[in-house]
N, C-alpha and C positions, 0 to 999 in steps of 0.2 A: 629618285632615291630619297628615303627619309630614315629616321632612326628605327622605326618599326621594321622596315625591310632589312636593315642592317642587323638588327637583333636576330631575326630569323636566319639570315645568312651565317652569322657567327655560330648559331646553335647547330645548324646543319654541318658546318665545317667541323665542329667538335664531334658530331655523330659519325662523320666519314673518316676523320683523321686522328682523333684523340681518344679512341676506344670507349666512347660513351654509348649508352643504349637509348631507346626511344623515350624512356621516362626521363633520363638525364637531359635529353634534347629539349623536352618541354620545360623542365626545371631551369635549364640555362637560358632559354628564351625569356622566361618570366623574370629571372634575375637581371638580365640585360635591359629588359623593358623598364624595370625599376631604376636602374642606373641611368637610363636615358630619359627618365621622367615621363615615361609613357605608361598607360594603364591597360590598353587593349592591343593584342597582337594584330598584325596585318593579315588579311585574307588574300592578298595579292600573291600570285605565283612567282617563284624565283627559279632561276636556271640551275637546277640541281646538278646537271652534267658538268657545268662549269666549275662548281664547287668540288665535285668528285675529282676533277683533274688537278686541283691545286696541290702542290707539294709543300707550300709555305703559305702563311696567312697574309702576306704583304699586301695583296690587292685589297683585301677587306680592311686592313689597317689604313691604307691610303684613303679609302672611302670614308673611314671614321674621321680622319684629319680634315677631309673636305667638308664633312657635315659640321665638325667642330670649328672650322675656319682657323685652325691652328694645328701645329704639330705637337701633340701632347703624348710623349712617349710613356710617361708614368701611367696615364689612363689606359693606353694600349696594353701595357704590361699587366695592369690590374685585370683587364678583360681576359687576357690569355691565361692568367693565373686561375681565374674563376672557371674557365673552360677545361682546365687540366685536372685529371684525377688527383685526388688528395695524395700527399706524400706516402701515407701507409698503403694506399691502393697501388701506387706505382712500385713500391718496394715489393709488395706481394706478387705482382705480375712478373717482376724481374726474377724473384726467387723461384717462381713456378716455372718460368722458361728455362732458367739455369738447371733446374732439377730434371725437367721432363725432356728438354732438348740438349742444350749445352750452354756454357757461359758465353761463348762467342755470339750466339744468336741473341741471348739476353742483353748483352752489351750493345749489339747492333740496333735492337729494338729501342733500347733506352736512349741511344744516341739520336735515332730518328725522331723519337718523341720530343726531345729537346730542340730539334730543328723545327718540327711542325707546331710546337707551342710558342715559338718566337724567342726562346731563351738564347739559342744559337741563331743569329740573324744571318742565315746562309746567303741571301741575296747581297748583303753588304760585304760579307767575307769574300764572296766571289769577285768583288771589285779590287781586292788586294792584288798588288803586283808581285808575281812570283816567277823566279827563274833559277836555273842551275848553271853551274860553270865548273871548270876544273883547272887547277894549277898543279901544284905537286900532288894534291889530293882533291876530291870533289867538294864542292860547297853548294848549299842551297840558300837562296836569299829571298826574303819577302819584305816588301814595304807594307806594313800593316796599317790600314787606314782608320781602324776603329780603336786601337789600343792607345791610351794616353802615354806620353813620354815622361819618364821620371829621371831625376838626376840623383847621384849618390848621396848628396847632402840631405835630400828629402827622405831617401830610404833610411839613412842612419837616424834621422830625427824620429821616424816612425817606430824605431825599436824602443823608444822611451815614451811612447804615446800614453796619455792618461787613460786608465782603464774604465772610467765612468762613461765613456762613449759607447753607444749601443747602435748596432753591434760593434764589438771591439775592433773588428777589421772586416775586409771584404770576403774573408774565407770562413768566418765563424758560422756554425750551423744556425744561429739565430737569423741569418739572412733569408732562410726559407720562408717565403710568404711575406717578407718585410716590404713595406711600401716605400722605403727609402727616406732620406733626409738630405740636408745640404752637403753631407760628407759621403753618403752612401747611395748607390743606384737602387732603383726599385727592383725587387727580385721575387715578385709574387709567383712567377712561372718557373722558378728554380725548383728542381727535384734532385734528390740525392739517394745514394744506396749505401746503407751501413755496412761496415767491414769489421772483422776482428783480425788485427795484425799484432803479433807478439802478445796475444791475450789482452790487447788494449782496444778501446773503441775508436774507430776511425770511420770515415765515410768517403765516398767518391762522387764526383760530379764531372761533367764535361766543361771545358773552358768555353766561356762565351766568345772569346777571341779566336779560338779554334785555329791555331797556327797550321795545323794539318788535320785531316779527317780523324775523328775519334781521339782528339787531344784531351786526355783525361787528367784530372787533378785529384790526388788522394790526400785527405786532410784529417789531422788529429782533431777529435771532438773537443779537446781542451785547447784553450787559447794559450799556447805555450811556445816559447821562442824556438827557432830553428836550432837544431843540434845534430852534429854528425858524430855517432859513436857506434858501438857494437849493436845496440838495439836498432839503429837505422838499417843495418845490413840484414838483420833478422826480418824486419818488416818488409824490406824489398823482396827478399826471398819468399816470404809468405804470400806476397801479392802475386808474384809470377807463378807460384804453385797453383793459385786459384785461377789465374788468367794467363795461361802459358803462351798465348799469342801476342801478349803485350810486353813492352819493356817498361821499366820504372826507374826513375833516377831522382836524386835530390840536388837542389841547388846547395852551394856551400853555405855554411852557417855564419859567415862574416861579411860585413859591408865591403863594397867594391867588387869582390869576387863572387858574391852571392846573388840572389834574385832580388826582385823588387819588393817582396814581402818577407821580412826576416822575423817579424814578431808573432808569426803563427806557423807551426811546423806543418809542412806539406811537401808532397812529392809530385812529379809530373811524368807522364808517360803516354803510351799509345801503341798502335800497330805499325806506325810509320818506320821505315828503315832509314835511320839517320845516317848522314855521310860517314861519321866515325865508324859505324858498324860495317862499312865496306873497306876499312883500312886493313893493312897487312902488318905482320910482325917485323919489327926492325931488329931487335936483339932478343934472344932467349935468355932469361935471367936464371930460371930454374925449372926443371921438369922431372917428375917421377910418375909412377903409375897412378898416384892419387890426385895430383894437381899440377898445373903448369902456371908459370908466371912469365909474362913477356913485356917488353917495352915496345910500344906501338909506333909505327911509322906514321906520324901525324904532326900537325902544325905545333900543337902545344905538348906538354909533358904528360904522357898517359901510360899507366901500367894496366895490364889485363891479368885477370886471374880466372882460371877455368877448372872445374871439377864436377864430377857426378855426385859427389858427397857435399851436401849443402853446409853441413857443420864445419867441414874442412875449409870450404870457400869462405864462410863467415869469419873463422879464426884467422885465416891468412889476410883477408881484407882488414880486419881489426889490427893485426900486427903491423901491416904497412901504414895504416893511419897513425897508430901510436908512435911509430918510429919517425914518420914525417912530421908529426906535430911538434917534435922537439929537435928537429934537424936544423943545423946551421951550416952555411957555406958562405961566409962573408965576402969571398972573392967574387961571387956573382950575385951579391945583394940578398941572399937568403938568410934572414935572421928570424928565428922562430918566435921570439918573445922580446918585447920592449917592456922591461919591468914585469908587471903582471898581465900585460896585454898580449894575447896570442895573435900571431900572424899566419901561421901555417894551417891549412885545412885541405880537404879534398872535395871533389864533385864526384859522387859515386853513381854508377848505373848498373842495373842487373837485368838480365833477360835469360831465356832458356832456348837451347837448341836441342829439341827432343828431350832426352833425359839429362843433358849436360847443362850445368849452370855456367853462365859467362858474365863477367863483370868488367867494367872499366873504372879505374881510379885516376881521375885527373888531378894532378898535384897543383895546389894553389897557394899563393902568398899575397896578402893584401897590404903589405907595407908601403909607405910613401916616403919620399925624400924631397930635397929642394929641387932637384932636376925634374922629378915626376910627382908633383904634389897631389895628383889624383890617383896615384897608384903606379908603382914601378912595373908591376906585371898586369897592368890594365892597358886599355887603348891609349896610346900616347897622344899628347895634346894636339898634334897636327891632324889627328883623325877625328877629333870630337865633333866637328861640324857634320859628320856622318853619323857617328854613334858615340855618345858620352856615357850612357847607362852602363851598369855593371855587365860584364861578359859572363852570363850565367850558364845554366845547364844546356840550353838549346844551342847558343852560340859556340860553346866549348865543344859540342858535338858536330859543329860545322853547319848548323842551321841558323842563319842570321835573321833576326827579327829587327827590322829598321823602322824608325819612326815615320808616321804617316806624313809629316811635314815635308819629307823629301820629294814626294810626288810633285807638289806645287813648286818647290824650290828648283827642281830639275827643269820644270816647265819655264820657270823664270829665266833660267840660264839660256835656254833655247831662244826665248823671246829677246834676251839681251843681244844675242848674236845676230838677230834679224834687224835690230834697231841701230840707228846712228846716234848712240849715246855714249858719253864717257862712263868709265867705271864709277867715278865719284857720283855722277848724276843717278846712275842705276842704283847704287847702294843707298843714296839718300831717299830714293823712292821705295826701296825695299829694305827696311832696317833689319829684318830677320835674315838678310843675306850677308851681313857684315862678317860673320864667321867664315864665309866662303871667299873672302878677299884674296888670300894667297892662292887658293885653288883657281880662282878666276884669272888672276894675273898669269898663272902658268898656262892656262888654256889659251889666253890671248897671245902669248909668246909663241905658241905652236900652231894656232889655227887662225885663219883670217875671218873677218866678219861675214864673208859671203860663203862660208862653208855650207855644204848641203845639210839640210835639217836632219835627215835620216842618218847621215854619217855622224853628225854631232851627237845625236841621241845614243848611237852605239858607243861613241867615245865615252860619254858619261856613264853608260852602263858598265863598260870595262873598268873605268876608274873606280866605281863603287865596288866592283868585284875585288880589285887589287887592294883596296883599303880594307875590306873585310878580311882578306888573306893576311895582310900585314898586322891587323889588330890581333888575330889569333896567334901570330908569331910573337907579338908583344907579350902575350899572356904565358908564354912558355918559361917556366922557371929554369929549365935547362935549355939554353939556346941550341938551335939546330945547326951546330958547327962542330968542328973537331974538338975545340975547347969545351963546348957544352957536353959532348960525349964523355969526356974525361970526368967532368963533374957529375954527370948522371951515374956513371959507373962507381963513383965514390959513394953515392947514396945507395946503390944496389948492394955494395959491399956491407954497408951498415945493416942491411936486412938480415944478413948472416944465414941465408938459406943454403949456402954451399959449405957450411962448417959442420 
């Protein structure tokens, strides 16, 4: 193997998998020869059948690292960006497929392109730990091994980030083709599709972390902060009109209860049926021939609105938002404003069931107090060793994305129970496990050191599940109790739909 052979292999990979023709193949091979500081292509035969069978370029990229004698992800991304059709060509192909076939096929092809050009690193994503469970209601849990963990202080700091940074954030359209810097990952292989939502310029791309298949991100072309208002609901409806098989939702627009990027307006969605979508009605709030409003039987506090008329749906969603934004119930710690600082917001989701629009409005409050300095309606401190980040759109819908560190930390716990070490010795050897101290003491009080390894692994799995459940219950502004029911109905009364 040498660089000449690898250039030829990459060029044929593009020919078979990235929609390039024979002239493109020659062009790409010559470009790569130049990158590899070679002048003449090889005449040596390569195994074309092997390349045809590749679904992802990982084998070629590993060969690249072997020749380089180091793992250079920036260089690999640069190569895959060169081999991928230009942004305008990808857009043209998407629009052609959407017009001549349908939008679902166009999205599927676009998604597969981003896998085959190494933007979505499927082989790495397939290593994520994923499982489902059910308590009162279903939950899905994934330990994501590629996504970096962020805390709420860092997220809040990013909302006041200086604008001279280029690109301003990881979502800006200027990331297309960008080689990266000490703050930004290389994204030469990123491609996006422009959209018009509420007569504004937006674009969509697939998430490189891909929590579930076809995990899409819809992004404002302008670097403008997250904001939940009537325009949000119009955009969500516009999107599901264009792509009726997808849901689309927005993280809240406030720290603690929002997502990890608050300084750039964006939404997330996909075809995946989220656990919340399998929920049932707990209480009917109002119903007539034009729309229905229900309170959902779920861990946190969720209203649903349904209508065949999108303008009615939008108006009702906006009315609920405006009412909630100024709603106070001090008896259960709901205070909408502290001076001029707003605490109440929502996490909205919209999707279509044939001709009927359906939406969920998850009620949120980001206030803190002495007892809960990280958020009253956030994961309580005793659960931070599992998840400290904001409980955003995905988690609120019952899809928990847990930090990759947990895989190794759970393995450390299994090892600890195999060893004849004191807890103090174990913690001194594993400083990142100090936050697990109370958790470990409880395990030691219940299980002996000679516990079967598979039984212990299952115990840990169940413990994680219960903590995710409890975190969602923590986020409920109206507790799932009789007292909580009374406070919920007090809010429903303020909506004045029965007057």
